[in-house]
ZAGUTI-91640 format. One line per 2 residues: number of its first residue (from 1); their letters; for each residue y, z, x of N, C-alpha, C. Coordinates in nm, 3 decimals. Example, Ala and Ser with C-alpha at 12.3 -4.5 7.8 and 13.67 -1.06 7.14 Angstrom:
BEGIN
1 = as = -0.569:0.780:1.319:-0.450:0.780:1.230:-0.330:0.780:1.320  -0.225:0.708:1.285:-0.106:0.714:1.367:0.003:0.787:1.290
end
This chain:
BEGIN
1 = mi = 5.858:4.466:-0.554:5.733:4.537:-0.526:5.694:4.518:-0.380  5.647:4.625:-0.314:5.610:4.621:-0.173:5.463:4.661:-0.157
3 = wt = 5.386:4.577:-0.087:5.248:4.610:-0.055:5.248:4.679:0.081  5.151:4.763:0.103:5.139:4.829:0.233:4.998:4.813:0.286
5 = hr = 4.988:4.806:0.418:4.858:4.801:0.486:4.866:4.894:0.605  4.785:5.002:0.602:4.786:5.101:0.708:4.927:5.154:0.736
7 = gk = 5.001:5.174:0.627:5.135:5.230:0.637:5.244:5.129:0.666  5.206:5.004:0.687:5.304:4.899:0.716:5.341:4.826:0.589
9 = ai = 5.473:4.818:0.560:5.519:4.751:0.439:5.505:4.600:0.450  5.453:4.538:0.344:5.438:4.392:0.339:5.513:4.342:0.217
11 = pl = 5.623:4.271:0.234:5.700:4.221:0.120:5.615:4.133:0.031  5.646:4.131:-0.095:5.571:4.052:-0.192:5.569:3.904:-0.155
13 = ta = 5.682:3.854:-0.106:5.688:3.712:-0.068:5.595:3.679:0.047  5.569:3.780:0.133:5.477:3.758:0.245:5.333:3.773:0.200
15 = yh = 5.305:3.875:0.117:5.168:3.898:0.071:5.118:3.782:-0.012  5.203:3.726:-0.095:5.165:3.612:-0.179:5.217:3.481:-0.123
17 = gv = 5.245:3.477:0.007:5.297:3.356:0.069:5.198:3.294:0.165  5.246:3.199:0.244:5.164:3.127:0.341:5.207:3.170:0.481
19 = pk = 5.114:3.210:0.566:5.152:3.251:0.702:5.212:3.135:0.781  5.300:3.169:0.870:5.368:3.067:0.950:5.268:2.983:1.029
21 = gw = 5.283:2.852:1.016:5.196:2.759:1.088:5.068:2.724:1.015  5.052:2.779:0.892:4.926:2.758:0.820:4.945:2.689:0.685
23 = ya = 5.052:2.616:0.669:5.063:2.533:0.549:4.956:2.425:0.556  4.915:2.375:0.440:4.804:2.280:0.435:4.826:2.161:0.528
25 = te = 4.945:2.106:0.526:4.973:1.990:0.611:4.965:2.027:0.759  5.003:2.150:0.792:4.997:2.194:0.931:4.853:2.215:0.976
27 = iv = 4.769:2.267:0.887:4.627:2.285:0.921:4.562:2.150:0.947  4.588:2.054:0.859:4.528:1.920:0.872:4.577:1.853:1.000
29 = ae = 4.707:1.868:1.031:4.763:1.807:1.151:4.702:1.867:1.277  4.684:2.000:1.279:4.624:2.064:1.396:4.477:2.027:1.408
31 = ha = 4.409:2.012:1.296:4.269:1.967:1.298:4.259:1.831:1.363  4.349:1.741:1.328:4.349:1.607:1.387:4.383:1.614:1.536
33 = rl = 4.479:1.698:1.573:4.518:1.711:1.713:4.403:1.761:1.798  4.318:1.847:1.739:4.201:1.901:1.809:4.085:1.802:1.814
35 = gg = 4.105:1.684:1.753:4.000:1.582:1.754:3.894:1.602:1.649  3.928:1.670:1.542:3.831:1.696:1.436:3.783:1.569:1.368
37 = ky = 3.656:1.567:1.335:3.595:1.451:1.267:3.565:1.478:1.120  3.564:1.604:1.081:3.531:1.636:0.943:3.644:1.591:0.851
39 = dm = 3.608:1.533:0.737:3.706:1.483:0.641:3.774:1.600:0.570  3.901:1.619:0.597:3.977:1.730:0.539:4.052:1.689:0.413
41 = sg = 4.033:1.566:0.371:4.104:1.519:0.251:4.034:1.569:0.126  4.105:1.563:0.015:4.049:1.608:-0.112:4.158:1.621:-0.215
43 = pe = 4.119:1.643:-0.340:4.219:1.657:-0.447:4.305:1.780:-0.426  4.424:1.775:-0.476:4.516:1.889:-0.467:4.467:2.002:-0.555
45 = at = 4.477:2.124:-0.504:4.433:2.240:-0.580:4.528:2.268:-0.695  4.473:2.286:-0.813:4.555:2.316:-0.931:4.499:2.432:-1.011
47 = ep = 4.384:2.484:-0.970:4.316:2.587:-1.048:4.395:2.717:-1.046  4.371:2.803:-1.144:4.439:2.933:-1.144:4.401:3.014:-1.021
49 = ga = 4.477:3.114:-0.993:4.450:3.196:-0.877:4.577:3.245:-0.813  4.687:3.191:-0.855:4.816:3.234:-0.803:4.913:3.251:-0.919
51 = ps = 4.975:3.367:-0.935:5.069:3.389:-1.046:5.183:3.288:-1.046  5.228:3.253:-1.163:5.333:3.152:-1.175:5.464:3.196:-1.112
53 = wm = 5.484:3.330:-1.097:5.608:3.378:-1.040:5.609:3.379:-0.887  5.498:3.342:-0.825:5.495:3.338:-0.679:5.593:3.234:-0.627
55 = pe = 5.674:3.269:-0.528:5.775:3.175:-0.478:5.715:3.048:-0.417  5.594:3.059:-0.359:5.531:2.942:-0.299:5.396:2.916:-0.363
57 = rn = 5.391:2.922:-0.493:5.264:2.914:-0.563:5.184:2.790:-0.525  5.244:2.673:-0.535:5.171:2.549:-0.506:5.132:2.540:-0.360
59 = aw = 5.224:2.578:-0.271:5.193:2.574:-0.127:5.079:2.670:-0.094  5.076:2.787:-0.160:4.971:2.884:-0.135:4.836:2.830:-0.182
61 = lq = 4.834:2.765:-0.298:4.709:2.708:-0.349:4.653:2.603:-0.253  4.740:2.518:-0.196:4.694:2.415:-0.103:4.648:2.476:0.029
63 = yr = 4.716:2.581:0.072:4.677:2.654:0.195:4.537:2.712:0.179  4.511:2.779:0.065:4.379:2.837:0.042:4.272:2.728:0.032
65 = qt = 4.302:2.621:-0.041:4.206:2.512:-0.057:4.173:2.449:0.078  4.272:2.434:0.163:4.248:2.373:0.295:4.163:2.464:0.383
67 = ly = 4.182:2.595:0.371:4.098:2.688:0.446:3.953:2.681:0.398  3.933:2.658:0.269:3.798:2.637:0.218:3.736:2.512:0.282
69 = rv = 3.817:2.410:0.302:3.767:2.287:0.366:3.737:2.312:0.513  3.815:2.398:0.577:3.785:2.437:0.714:3.648:2.504:0.719
71 = ad = 3.621:2.592:0.623:3.491:2.660:0.616:3.379:2.558:0.598  3.401:2.457:0.515:3.300:2.352:0.497:3.279:2.275:0.627
73 = gv = 3.390:2.254:0.701:3.380:2.185:0.829:3.303:2.266:0.932  3.318:2.398:0.928:3.241:2.486:1.018:3.092:2.471:0.986
75 = ka = 3.061:2.467:0.856:2.922:2.449:0.814:2.865:2.319:0.867  2.952:2.216:0.879:2.910:2.087:0.932:2.916:2.082:1.084
77 = nd = 2.947:2.195:1.148:2.955:2.207:1.294:3.062:2.118:1.354  3.174:2.105:1.285:3.288:2.032:1.339:3.362:2.125:1.435
79 = pa = 3.370:2.091:1.565:3.433:2.181:1.663:3.576:2.219:1.630  3.653:2.127:1.574:3.792:2.156:1.540:3.800:2.261:1.429
81 = cv = 3.712:2.251:1.331:3.710:2.348:1.223:3.664:2.484:1.273  3.570:2.484:1.367:3.525:2.610:1.428:3.642:2.678:1.497
83 = el = 3.718:2.601:1.572:3.834:2.658:1.642:3.938:2.711:1.544  3.966:2.637:1.439:4.063:2.682:1.340:4.016:2.808:1.269
85 = ai = 3.887:2.817:1.243:3.832:2.937:1.178:3.852:3.059:1.267  3.826:3.044:1.395:3.843:3.156:1.489:3.991:3.194:1.497
87 = ry = 4.078:3.096:1.501:4.222:3.125:1.507:4.267:3.201:1.383  4.214:3.164:1.267:4.255:3.234:1.144:4.208:3.379:1.146
89 = ie = 4.087:3.401:1.196:4.037:3.539:1.206:4.126:3.618:1.304  4.161:3.556:1.416:4.246:3.621:1.515:4.387:3.648:1.461
91 = lr = 4.432:3.564:1.369:4.566:3.578:1.312:4.583:3.714:1.244  4.477:3.761:1.182:4.477:3.891:1.112:4.591:3.899:1.011
93 = yi = 4.609:3.790:0.939:4.714:3.786:0.837:4.671:3.869:0.717  4.758:3.958:0.672:4.730:4.040:0.555:4.804:3.980:0.436
95 = gs = 4.729:3.919:0.347:4.789:3.855:0.231:4.684:3.832:0.124  4.726:3.776:0.015:4.636:3.750:-0.096:4.522:3.658:-0.053
97 = ys = 4.399:3.700:-0.080:4.276:3.626:-0.050:4.244:3.619:0.099  4.328:3.674:0.188:4.305:3.658:0.331:4.175:3.724:0.376
99 = gf = 4.144:3.842:0.322:4.019:3.908:0.358:3.898:3.830:0.312  3.906:3.774:0.192:3.795:3.693:0.139:3.773:3.571:0.227
101 = vr = 3.883:3.506:0.268:3.872:3.386:0.352:3.813:3.422:0.488  3.856:3.533:0.547:3.799:3.574:0.676:3.650:3.602:0.665
103 = sl = 3.609:3.665:0.556:3.465:3.691:0.535:3.388:3.559:0.526  3.442:3.464:0.452:3.377:3.334:0.438:3.365:3.264:0.572
105 = ls = 3.473:3.263:0.649:3.470:3.197:0.779:3.372:3.265:0.873  3.365:3.398:0.867:3.271:3.471:0.953:3.127:3.434:0.920
107 = rr = 3.097:3.424:0.791:2.960:3.388:0.752:2.925:3.247:0.800  3.021:3.156:0.793:2.994:3.019:0.837:2.981:3.012:0.989
109 = lk = 3.060:3.091:1.062:3.055:3.088:1.208:2.922:3.138:1.262  2.849:3.218:1.185:2.719:3.267:1.229:2.624:3.152:1.263
111 = ha = 2.640:3.040:1.197:2.546:2.928:1.212:2.607:2.811:1.289  2.726:2.832:1.346:2.794:2.725:1.418:2.778:2.742:1.568
113 = fl = 2.798:2.635:1.640:2.796:2.642:1.787:2.929:2.698:1.835  2.922:2.803:1.917:3.042:2.864:1.974:3.036:2.854:2.126
115 = tp = 3.148:2.821:2.187:3.153:2.817:2.332:3.159:2.959:2.387  3.125:2.980:2.515:3.137:3.114:2.574:3.278:3.171:2.558
117 = eq = 3.380:3.088:2.572:3.518:3.134:2.558:3.548:3.180:2.416  3.494:3.109:2.317:3.515:3.148:2.177:3.442:3.278:2.145
119 = ke = 3.322:3.294:2.199:3.248:3.419:2.178:3.326:3.537:2.237  3.382:3.515:2.355:3.460:3.622:2.421:3.583:3.657:2.339
121 = rl = 3.650:3.556:2.285:3.769:3.581:2.202:3.734:3.663:2.078  3.627:3.627:2.012:3.587:3.700:1.892:3.550:3.843:1.927
123 = hc = 3.475:3.859:2.035:3.438:3.995:2.076:3.562:4.079:2.103  3.656:4.025:2.176:3.778:4.099:2.209:3.857:4.133:2.083
125 = hf = 3.860:4.042:1.988:3.933:4.066:1.863:3.867:4.178:1.783  3.736:4.169:1.766:3.664:4.273:1.690:3.675:4.408:1.761
127 = re = 3.666:4.406:1.893:3.679:4.530:1.971:3.815:4.594:1.948  3.919:4.513:1.952:4.055:4.565:1.931:4.070:4.627:1.793
129 = li = 4.011:4.562:1.692:4.020:4.614:1.555:3.947:4.747:1.542  3.827:4.754:1.599:3.747:4.877:1.591:3.817:4.992:1.660
131 = lg = 3.866:4.968:1.782:3.933:5.073:1.857:4.065:5.112:1.792  4.119:5.020:1.711:4.242:5.050:1.639:4.220:5.118:1.506
133 = ge = 4.091:5.143:1.474:4.059:5.214:1.351:4.048:5.128:1.227  4.035:4.996:1.242:4.023:4.908:1.126:3.886:4.923:1.060
135 = rs = 3.886:4.932:0.927:3.761:4.939:0.852:3.772:4.853:0.727  3.837:4.739:0.739:3.857:4.651:0.624:3.723:4.595:0.576
137 = ve = 3.720:4.552:0.451:3.595:4.515:0.386:3.525:4.398:0.456  3.601:4.308:0.519:3.537:4.193:0.582:3.457:4.232:0.706
139 = fn = 3.466:4.359:0.751:3.389:4.401:0.867:3.239:4.396:0.841  3.198:4.399:0.716:3.055:4.381:0.686:3.006:4.247:0.739
141 = dy = 3.090:4.144:0.725:3.054:4.011:0.775:3.088:3.997:0.923  3.193:4.065:0.969:3.225:4.063:1.111:3.108:4.115:1.194
143 = fk = 3.049:4.226:1.151:2.939:4.284:1.226:2.821:4.187:1.236  2.792:4.117:1.127:2.678:4.023:1.128:2.702:3.910:1.229
145 = lw = 2.827:3.867:1.243:2.861:3.765:1.342:2.864:3.827:1.482  2.923:3.944:1.493:2.940:4.010:1.623:2.806:4.036:1.689
147 = rl = 2.706:4.077:1.610:2.573:4.106:1.666:2.514:3.985:1.739  2.550:3.866:1.693:2.492:3.744:1.750:2.557:3.703:1.881
149 = li = 2.678:3.752:1.908:2.749:3.705:2.026:2.778:3.813:2.130  2.771:3.940:2.092:2.801:4.046:2.188:2.688:4.058:2.289
151 = te = 2.723:4.077:2.416:2.622:4.096:2.519:2.589:4.245:2.531  2.477:4.275:2.595:2.437:4.415:2.614:2.541:4.489:2.699
153 = eq = 2.595:4.421:2.797:2.697:4.485:2.881:2.823:4.516:2.800  2.866:4.421:2.717:2.983:4.444:2.633:2.959:4.559:2.535
155 = kr = 2.836:4.567:2.483:2.803:4.673:2.389:2.808:4.809:2.457  2.754:4.818:2.576:2.755:4.944:2.650:2.899:4.989:2.678
157 = el = 2.982:4.895:2.720:3.122:4.928:2.751:3.196:4.974:2.626  3.170:4.908:2.513:3.238:4.944:2.390:3.194:5.082:2.341
159 = lk = 3.064:5.108:2.346:3.015:5.240:2.304:3.070:5.350:2.393  3.089:5.318:2.522:3.149:5.415:2.614:3.293:5.445:2.571
161 = em = 3.364:5.341:2.531:3.503:5.360:2.487:3.509:5.441:2.357  3.406:5.429:2.275:3.405:5.499:2.147:3.372:5.648:2.162
163 = ea = 3.324:5.688:2.277:3.286:5.828:2.296:3.401:5.923:2.271  3.524:5.876:2.297:3.641:5.961:2.276:3.660:5.995:2.129
165 = rg = 3.597:5.917:2.040:3.611:5.940:1.896:3.500:6.029:1.841  3.408:6.068:1.924:3.305:6.160:1.880:3.168:6.095:1.868
167 = eq = 3.067:6.179:1.862:2.929:6.132:1.857:2.899:6.051:1.732  2.951:6.092:1.617:2.925:6.020:1.493:2.981:5.878:1.497
169 = av = 3.098:5.862:1.558:3.158:5.729:1.569:3.072:5.638:1.656  3.017:5.694:1.763:2.931:5.616:1.851:2.804:5.574:1.779
171 = kw = 2.742:5.667:1.705:2.620:5.636:1.630:2.647:5.530:1.524  2.761:5.544:1.455:2.797:5.448:1.350:2.811:5.308:1.406
173 = ls = 2.883:5.294:1.518:2.904:5.163:1.577:2.774:5.107:1.634  2.695:5.193:1.699:2.568:5.148:1.756:2.476:5.093:1.648
175 = kn = 2.472:5.162:1.536:2.387:5.117:1.425:2.433:4.982:1.372  2.564:4.963:1.360:2.617:4.838:1.305:2.606:4.721:1.400
177 = lq = 2.584:4.750:1.528:2.571:4.642:1.625:2.426:4.616:1.664  2.333:4.684:1.597:2.192:4.659:1.624:2.154:4.520:1.577
179 = tn = 2.077:4.451:1.659:2.034:4.317:1.623:1.925:4.324:1.518  1.908:4.213:1.447:1.807:4.205:1.342:1.686:4.124:1.387
181 = ra = 1.675:4.101:1.516:1.565:4.020:1.566:1.432:4.093:1.549  1.333:4.022:1.499:1.201:4.082:1.479:1.129:4.095:1.613
183 = lr = 1.048:4.198:1.629:0.970:4.216:1.750:0.860:4.112:1.757  0.835:4.063:1.877:0.728:3.964:1.895:0.592:4.033:1.879
185 = pt = 0.505:3.982:1.794:0.375:4.048:1.774:0.291:4.042:1.900  0.211:4.147:1.923:0.125:4.151:2.041:-0.005:4.075:2.018
187 = sp = -0.040:4.047:1.897:-0.161:3.973:1.865:-0.131:3.878:1.750  -0.205:3.768:1.743:-0.178:3.673:1.635:-0.202:3.735:1.499
189 = pa = -0.122:3.699:1.402:-0.140:3.756:1.269:-0.272:3.714:1.206  -0.323:3.797:1.121:-0.448:3.765:1.052:-0.427:3.645:0.962
191 = pr = -0.527:3.559:0.950:-0.512:3.441:0.864:-0.484:3.481:0.720  -0.393:3.408:0.661:-0.359:3.436:0.522:-0.465:3.380:0.429
193 = ls = -0.496:3.454:0.326:-0.596:3.412:0.228:-0.527:3.329:0.121  -0.570:3.206:0.111:-0.515:3.121:0.006:-0.621:3.104:-0.102
195 = lv = -0.580:3.113:-0.222:-0.672:3.107:-0.335:-0.623:3.003:-0.432  -0.705:2.905:-0.457:-0.672:2.801:-0.552:-0.760:2.817:-0.675
197 = vl = -0.699:2.824:-0.790:-0.774:2.842:-0.914:-0.761:2.716:-0.997  -0.874:2.660:-1.030:-0.878:2.541:-1.114:-0.952:2.576:-1.242
199 = sa = -0.896:2.543:-1.353:-0.959:2.573:-1.482:-0.970:2.445:-1.564  -1.074:2.439:-1.643:-1.092:2.322:-1.730:-1.171:2.363:-1.853
201 = vy = -1.152:2.290:-1.961:-1.224:2.315:-2.085:-1.305:2.190:-2.119  -1.433:2.208:-2.144:-1.520:2.097:-2.178:-1.577:2.119:-2.319
203 = rt = -1.593:2.012:-2.392:-1.653:2.022:-2.524:-1.793:1.962:-2.522  -1.889:2.042:-2.561:-2.027:1.993:-2.571:-2.079:2.021:-2.711
205 = rd = -2.108:1.915:-2.780:-2.152:1.923:-2.919:-2.053:2.004:-3.002  -2.096:2.120:-3.050:-2.010:2.195:-3.141:-1.951:2.319:-3.075
207 = rf = -1.952:2.324:-2.945:-1.892:2.442:-2.879:-1.808:2.395:-2.760  -1.721:2.484:-2.715:-1.636:2.456:-2.599:-1.685:2.537:-2.479
209 = sf = -1.682:2.476:-2.363:-1.718:2.544:-2.239:-1.593:2.556:-2.152  -1.571:2.672:-2.093:-1.455:2.697:-2.008:-1.504:2.727:-1.867
211 = vt = -1.460:2.654:-1.768:-1.503:2.674:-1.631:-1.380:2.704:-1.544  -1.396:2.802:-1.457:-1.291:2.836:-1.361:-1.350:2.827:-1.221
213 = sf = -1.283:2.756:-1.133:-1.332:2.737:-0.997:-1.232:2.800:-0.900  -1.284:2.886:-0.810:-1.202:2.951:-0.709:-1.234:2.886:-0.574
215 = sl = -1.133:2.834:-0.507:-1.154:2.770:-0.378:-1.098:2.861:-0.268  -1.184:2.901:-0.174:-1.147:2.992:-0.066:-1.131:2.913:0.064
217 = ps = -1.066:2.975:0.168:-1.044:2.905:0.294:-1.171:2.854:0.360  -1.284:2.921:0.339:-1.410:2.880:0.401:-1.472:2.761:0.331
219 = sn = -1.402:2.709:0.233:-1.448:2.595:0.152:-1.560:2.632:0.058  -1.602:2.760:0.056:-1.701:2.802:-0.042:-1.636:2.803:-0.179
221 = rv = -1.709:2.777:-0.277:-1.654:2.770:-0.411:-1.738:2.857:-0.505  -1.669:2.938:-0.581:-1.735:3.024:-0.679:-1.692:2.978:-0.816
223 = qf = -1.790:2.960:-0.905:-1.758:2.914:-1.040:-1.809:3.014:-1.144  -1.726:3.031:-1.247:-1.762:3.115:-1.360:-1.758:3.030:-1.487
225 = wt = -1.868:3.035:-1.560:-1.878:2.957:-1.684:-1.869:3.053:-1.801  -1.790:3.014:-1.894:-1.782:3.089:-2.018:-1.819:2.994:-2.133
227 = m = -1.915:3.036:-2.213:-1.963:2.949:-2.321:-1.905:2.999:-2.453
end
């Protein structure tokens, strides 16, 4: 069986295999070489997720599990894990779970510290994919990360390059690169009204009394008695 991506044939052994240089032991070794401090150790992956007929089933499970640990390390702001996450996105490996892993790493990178050089690398990678016509599902998360690191100058240059693809393509890209930053209010917001309701039941002789007290910000209190 042969998988294809954008007309390119991907052998089954490659689609369900481990990319070169990304075996679990190699990821951990490179993490250590980069001076990573995040603990990459953990139990061996044994859960379902890889067919028994896969030639590298166990190696693939450990590779995926280790990439999950890289994502956890990015969440902990470990610089080595951040670098490995960016490298995996740049790898653009097409294989089982690869798109899901790239989406996960992109979401984690949104909250991590990135150096100017790393921001530039990601921008160049996303730019190359867009200009190459890529519309893979992980671009929903790529755009959310890209908006945070692209400069106005880079955006203008990219939109200029997209003009050759037509007005609709430019509008589509411009919309997806719009920031989500809220506008700064011109006047302070109106004070919020907080309302505290206290209720109690009192028994007097042979009847019950119910009182409700409303506490307003002005410290005035309104009470309603029900007999």
